[in-house]
C-alpha positions, -999 to 999 in steps of 0.1 A, spaced: 218 -95 -151 192 -84 -121 162 -106 -118 139 -74 -121 155 -64 -154 125 -53 -177 98 -55 -149 77 -27 -137 89 -17 -102 65 11 -94 44 14 -66 66 -4 -39 48 -15 -8 58 -27 27 36 -46 54 50 -43 89 31 -64 116 34 -63 155 38 -103 154 42 -133 131 10 -143 148 -7 -119 125 7 -135 95 -18 -158 80 0 -171 50 33 -163 30 37 -186 1 69 -185 -22 60 -217 -42 87 -237 -61 69 -238 -95 73 -223 -129 48 -195 -121 66 -168 -103 37 -160 -81 41 -149 -42 10 -147 -20 12 -125 15 -18 -125 40 -22 -114 72 -44 -95 98 -41 -56 102 -69 -61 129 -93 -31 136 -84 0 111 -72 30 132 -62 53 104 -59 59 65 -35 87 53 -14 97 26 20 109 41 38 138 24 14 133 -6 36 101 -17 29 73 8 -5 56 15 -6 43 48 -32 19 60 -27 13 99 -45 -13 120 -41 -23 155 -21 -52 144 5 -34 119 10 -11 91 5 -13 51 23 12 33 22 17 -5 42 40 -28 10 59 -42 7 95 -46 -23 114 -33 -34 125 -69 -30 87 -81 -52 76 -52 -78 105 -61 -79 95 -96 -84 58 -86 -112 65 -64 -130 89 -89 -120 78 -121 -146 104 -138 -125 132 -121 -105 149 -151 -88 178 -130 -76 169 -96 -79 193 -69 -54 193 -40 -74 197 -6 -45 184 18 -34 207 44 0 200 59 20 169 50 -4 142 58 -39 142 42 -64 118 60 -95 98 45 -123 93 72 
């Protein structure tokens, strides 16, 4: 049986850092609580965008944080009072500056 059986596996994420020096901590405790902690430093933020309307990307000088988050979901989370979302993206990448 898969370890992920019955768990919510939506909104995958990845963290890519240019060096292990930018990792503050990575904790995989050996206790009964199945928690994981990943901390690090993206550095000065250079860009925030949604690629192909499907992947949130936060780019810093030290690396990139990516999350499977649709542009509509991001807009809904940023403005919870919005009932109807309007698409304003032009091209395959939307930038929030």
